[in-house]
RODOTI-873114 format. One record per residue: x, y, z of N, C-alpha, C in turn; residue in one letter. Coordinates in steps of 0.05 Angstrom, whole numbers, padded with zeros to 5 digits, always signed. Layout:
N
XYZXYZXYZA
...
***
This chain:
194
+00017-00024+00000+00000+00000+00000+00018+00025+00000X
+00010+00045-00015+00024+00070-00015+00009+00089+00004X
+00024+00100+00023+00012+00118+00043+00025+00145+00039X
+00009+00166+00035+00019+00192+00030+00019+00210+00055X
+00039+00228+00056+00040+00248+00077+00045+00275+00065X
+00028+00295+00072+00031+00322+00062+00031+00341+00086X
+00048+00362+00084+00049+00381+00107+00057+00408+00097X
+00045+00429+00108+00054+00456+00105+00056+00468+00133X
+00072+00489+00135+00077+00501+00162+00054+00517+00172X
+00040+00531+00155+00018+00549+00164-00007+00545+00148X
-00029+00554+00159-00055+00552+00146-00056+00570+00121X
-00038+00589+00119-00038+00607+00096-00028+00593+00071X
-00015+00570+00074-00003+00556+00052-00022+00535+00041X
-00047+00543+00036-00068+00524+00027-00061+00513-00001X
-00051+00530-00019-00046+00521-00046-00023+00501-00046X
-00003+00505-00029+00019+00486-00027+00010+00459-00017X
-00009+00459+00001-00020+00434+00012-00037+00420-00010X
-00053+00436-00024-00069+00425-00046-00051+00412-00067X
-00029+00426-00074-00011+00416-00094+00002+00389-00086X
+00010+00388-00060+00021+00363-00050+00000+00340-00052X
-00024+00346-00043-00045+00326-00044-00050+00316-00073X
-00050+00335-00091-00054+00328-00119-00032+00310-00130X
-00007+00317-00124+00016+00301-00132+00016+00274-00120X
+00008+00272-00095+00007+00246-00081-00015+00229-00093X
-00038+00241-00100-00059+00225-00113-00050+00214-00140X
-00034+00231-00155-00023+00222-00181-00004+00198-00176X
+00009+00197-00153+00027+00175-00147+00012+00151-00136X
-00014+00153-00137-00032+00131-00130-00030+00122-00100X
-00029+00142-00083-00030+00136-00054-00058+00127-00047X
-00060+00108-00030-00087+00097-00022-00097+00110+00004X
-00079+00120+00020-00086+00133+00045-00069+00157+00048X
-00081+00180+00055-00066+00205+00056-00069+00217+00084X
-00046+00225+00096-00045+00239+00121-00037+00268+00115X
-00052+00288+00124-00048+00316+00118-00048+00332+00143X
-00028+00351+00146-00029+00369+00169-00016+00395+00162X
-00023+00416+00177-00012+00442+00175+00001+00450+00201X
+00027+00444+00203+00042+00448+00228+00071+00452+00221X
+00085+00468+00237+00114+00472+00232+00129+00446+00236X
+00150+00443+00221+00166+00418+00223+00179+00416+00251X
+00182+00438+00264+00194+00438+00291+00175+00431+00313X
+00149+00431+00307+00129+00424+00327+00123+00394+00326X
+00106+00386+00345+00097+00358+00345+00080+00354+00320X
+00085+00333+00305+00070+00328+00280+00053+00303+00283X
+00029+00306+00295+00013+00282+00301+00005+00265+00276X
+00000+00278+00254-00007+00263+00230+00016+00247+00219X
+00041+00258+00221+00064+00243+00213+00067+00218+00230X
+00065+00223+00256+00067+00200+00275+00045+00179+00269X
+00021+00189+00262-00001+00170+00256+00006+00154+00230X
+00017+00168+00210+00025+00155+00185+00047+00134+00191X
+00066+00141+00207+00088+00122+00214+00077+00098+00229X
+00057+00103+00246+00044+00081+00260+00028+00063+00242X
+00015+00076+00222-00004+00062+00204+00010+00043+00184X
+00033+00051+00174+00046+00035+00153+00054+00007+00163X
+00052-00012+00145+00058-00040+00151+00079-00050+00132X
+00089-00074+00138+00110-00086+00121+00101-00087+00092X
+00119-00079+00075+00114-00078+00046+00102-00052+00036X
+00093-00035+00054+00082-00009+00046+00104+00010+00038X
+00096+00033+00026+00114+00054+00020+00102+00080+00030X
+00118+00096+00045+00109+00123+00053+00118+00141+00031X
+00099+00157+00020+00105+00174-00003+00102+00203+00005X
+00122+00220-00001+00121+00248+00004+00129+00263-00021X
+00121+00288-00024+00129+00303-00048+00158+00311-00047X
+00167+00322-00024+00195+00331-00021+00204+00324+00007X
+00231+00322+00010+00242+00315+00037+00236+00335+00058X
+00235+00361+00051+00230+00382+00072+00202+00381+00082X
+00184+00366+00069+00157+00363+00079+00157+00341+00101X
+00177+00324+00101+00178+00301+00119+00196+00306+00144X
+00220+00315+00139+00240+00316+00161+00250+00344+00166X
+00257+00350+00191+00267+00377+00198+00298+00378+00197X
+00311+00355+00198+00340+00354+00199+00350+00326+00190X
+00376+00324+00186+00387+00297+00179+00380+00277+00200X
+00384+00285+00225+00378+00267+00248+00349+00258+00247X
+00331+00277+00243+00303+00270+00242+00297+00251+00218X
+00309+00257+00195+00305+00240+00171+00316+00212+00176X
+00340+00210+00188+00351+00183+00193+00334+00168+00214X
+00323+00182+00233+00305+00169+00252+00280+00158+00238X
+00269+00173+00220+00245+00164+00205+00252+00141+00187X
+00275+00143+00173+00283+00121+00156+00288+00095+00172X
+00301+00098+00195+00306+00074+00212+00280+00062+00221X
+00261+00078+00228+00235+00068+00237+00221+00053+00214X
+00222+00065+00190+00210+00053+00167+00224+00026+00160X
+00250+00026+00161+00265+00001+00155+00259-00021+00176X
+00256-00013+00200+00249-00031+00222+00222-00045+00216X
+00204-00030+00203+00178-00041+00196+00177-00053+00168X
+00200-00053+00154+00202-00062+00126+00184-00045+00108X
+00185-00019+00112+00170+00000+00096+00189+00018+00081X
+00183+00023+00055+00200+00040+00039+00192+00069+00041X
+00209+00087+00032+00204+00115+00030+00207+00124+00002X
+00187+00138-00009+00189+00148-00036+00185+00178-00036X
+00205+00192-00047+00205+00221-00049+00200+00228-00078X
+00178+00241-00084+00170+00246-00112+00188+00267-00126X
+00195+00288-00112+00212+00309-00124+00238+00310-00107X
+00258+00297-00117+00284+00296-00103+00304+00314-00116X
+00297+00340-00118+00315+00359-00131+00318+00353-00160X
+00313+00372-00177+00316+00368-00206+00293+00351-00218X
+00272+00346-00202+00249+00333-00212+00249+00303-00210X
+00272+00290-00204+00273+00261-00203+00262+00251-00177X
+00252+00226-00178+00242+00213-00153+00263+00194-00142X
+00260+00187-00117+00278+00168-00104+00261+00149-00087X
+00270+00124-00086+00255+00104-00072+00275+00088-00055X
+00271+00088-00029+00290+00074-00011+00286+00044-00011X
+00268+00034-00026+00264+00005-00028+00286-00008-00046X
+00302+00010-00058+00326+00000-00072+00351+00009-00057X
+00373-00007-00059+00397+00000-00045+00409+00027-00054X
+00408+00032-00080+00418+00058-00090+00401+00081-00081X
+00375+00077-00078+00358+00098-00068+00364+00105-00039X
+00368+00084-00023+00375+00088+00006+00402+00103+00008X
+00422+00095-00008+00448+00108-00007+00446+00137-00015X
+00432+00143-00037+00429+00170-00047+00415+00188-00027X
+00393+00178-00015+00378+00193+00004+00395+00200+00029X
+00410+00181+00039+00427+00185+00062+00449+00205+00056X
+00461+00203+00033+00483+00222+00025+00472+00250+00022X
+00448+00252+00009+00436+00278+00005+00430+00291+00032X
+00418+00276+00050+00412+00287+00076+00437+00296+00091X
+00458+00280+00090+00483+00287+00103+00495+00313+00091X
+00494+00316+00065+00504+00340+00052+00488+00365+00060X
+00462+00362+00061+00445+00384+00069+00452+00393+00098X
+00455+00374+00116+00462+00380+00143+00490+00393+00145X
+00509+00383+00129+00536+00394+00128+00535+00423+00119X
+00519+00429+00099+00516+00457+00089+00504+00475+00110X
+00484+00465+00124+00472+00481+00146+00492+00487+00168X
+00507+00467+00176+00527+00470+00196+00549+00490+00188X
+00557+00488+00162+00577+00507+00152+00567+00535+00152X
+00542+00539+00144+00530+00566+00145+00529+00577+00173X
+00522+00561+00192+00521+00570+00220+00549+00578+00229X
+00569+00562+00222+00596+00568+00230+00606+00594+00217X
+00600+00598+00192+00608+00623+00178+00594+00647+00190X
+00569+00644+00197+00554+00666+00210+00567+00673+00237X
+00573+00653+00252+00585+00658+00279+00612+00672+00276X
+00628+00663+00256+00654+00676+00252+00650+00705+00243X
+00631+00710+00225+00626+00738+00216+00617+00756+00239X
+00600+00745+00256+00590+00761+00278+00613+00767+00298X
+00629+00747+00303+00652+00751+00321+00671+00772+00310X
+00676+00771+00284+00694+00791+00271+00682+00819+00273X
+00656+00821+00267+00643+00847+00268+00642+00858+00296X
+00639+00841+00316+00640+00850+00344+00667+00861+00351X
+00688+00848+00343+00715+00857+00349+00720+00884+00336X
+00709+00888+00312+00712+00914+00297+00693+00935+00307X
+00675+00928+00326+00656+00947+00337+00633+00953+00319X
+00628+00936+00299+00606+00942+00280+00582+00925+00285X
+00583+00907+00304+00560+00890+00309+00549+00897+00337X
+00524+00906+00337+00512+00914+00362+00490+00894+00370X
+00483+00876+00352+00461+00857+00359+00434+00871+00355X
+00413+00857+00361+00386+00867+00359+00381+00887+00382X
+00370+00909+00375+00363+00929+00396+00341+00919+00413X
+00343+00920+00439+00321+00911+00456+00297+00928+00453X
+00276+00917+00444+00251+00931+00437+00238+00943+00462X
+00235+00928+00483+00221+00937+00507+00236+00960+00520X
+00262+00958+00522+00278+00978+00535+00274+01006+00523X
+00270+01007+00496+00266+01032+00483+00240+01045+00490X
+00222+01030+00502+00196+01041+00509+00194+01048+00539X
+00217+01051+00552+00218+01056+00581+00202+01082+00588X
+00207+01104+00572+00194+01129+00580+00163+01126+00577X
+00153+01111+00557+00125+01107+00554+00115+01090+00577X
+00130+01069+00585+00123+01052+00607+00121+01068+00633X
+00141+01084+00638+00142+01100+00663+00118+01119+00663X
+00111+01131+00640+00089+01150+00639+00062+01135+00645X
+00059+01112+00633+00034+01097+00637+00032+01087+00666X
+00055+01079+00677+00056+01071+00705+00048+01094+00723X
+00058+01118+00716+00052+01142+00731+00022+01149+00730X
+00008+01140+00709-00020+01144+00706-00036+01124+00722X
-00022+01105+00734-00035+01085+00751-00042+01059+00737X
-00032+01055+00713-00038+01030+00699-00021+01007+00709X
-00031+00983+00708-00016+00960+00717+00001+00949+00694X
+00018+00930+00701+00037+00918+00682+00022+00905+00658X
+00001+00891+00663-00014+00878+00641-00025+00897+00621X
-00036+00919+00630-00047+00939+00612-00025+00954+00597X
-00003+00960+00611+00020+00973+00598+00031+00955+00576X
+00033+00929+00582+00043+00910+00562+00025+00909+00538X
-00001+00908+00543-00020+00907+00521-00018+00931+00503X
-00017+00955+00516-00017+00980+00500+00009+00983+00484X
+00032+00973+00495+00057+00978+00482+00067+00954+00465X
+00052+00932+00466+00059+00909+00450+00083+00894+00459X
+00087+00893+00485+00110+00878+00497+00098+00859+00518X
+00115+00841+00528+00105+00822+00548+00104+00836+00575X
+00087+00825+00592+00085+00835+00620+00111+00833+00635X
+00125+00810+00630+00151+00806+00643+00171+00828+00634X
+00170+00836+00609+00187+00858+00599+00181+00884+00613X
+00156+00889+00618+00148+00914+00633+00161+00914+00660X
+00157+00892+00675+00169+00890+00702+00200+00893+00701X
+00212+00879+00682+00242+00880+00680+00252+00908+00673X
+00240+00920+00653+00249+00946+00644+00245+00967+00666X
+00221+00967+00678+00216+00987+00699+00235+00984+00723X
+00241+00958+00729+00259+00953+00752+00288+00962+00744X
+00298+00952+00722+00327+00957+00715+00332+00986+00707X
+00312+00999+00694+00317+01027+00687+00313+01046+00710X
+00298+01037+00730+00293+01054+00754+00316+01051+00774X
+00331+01028+00773+00353+01024+00792+00375+01045+00791X
+00384+01053+00766+00404+01074+00765+00396+01100+00779X
+00369+01107+00775+00359+01131+00788+00360+01129+00819X
+00353+01105+00829+00354+01101+00858+00382+01102+00869X
+00401+01092+00853+00429+01092+00861+00440+01120+00863X
+00430+01139+00846+00440+01166+00845+00431+01182+00870X
+00409+01174+00883+00398+01189+00905+00414+01185+00931X
***
């Protein structure tokens, strides 16, 4: 049996979800699991699909990024599928070609591709960290400006009007904890001067 899995990150991506469902139907999936959730969140429909598949089945997805969030996640899914004697079929494996892990060459290619993608992500993280460190040394990197701290004068004014932290947070678009923190830390220098 071919079991399909389709996913988009947000409900705004309706057309992407419809396109995946259409492509999976063309691939003759008999059962389809669909969800709209970030890959970093719990994916109940994916877990249901992994639970549903049986020996000899194939899990079919349109692209790898619809299935796994990282190489580690992909390898975990592949190991689970192999344990159940279930194949993985990716319809669009870059350049339009499909890949099927029910063949030895398909398994090898998928594992190599996932490892290369992870390697590239790690390299980019490393390059970014080096660039930030260099910019900091040169005094050109300040980081993100703290949003709540810039609103101290507005916070103090609203506090002076007798408003509570929750109302101040709502009006200024910051968290209540930020209101408490900013009012406390920005008021401490004034208290120290007295």
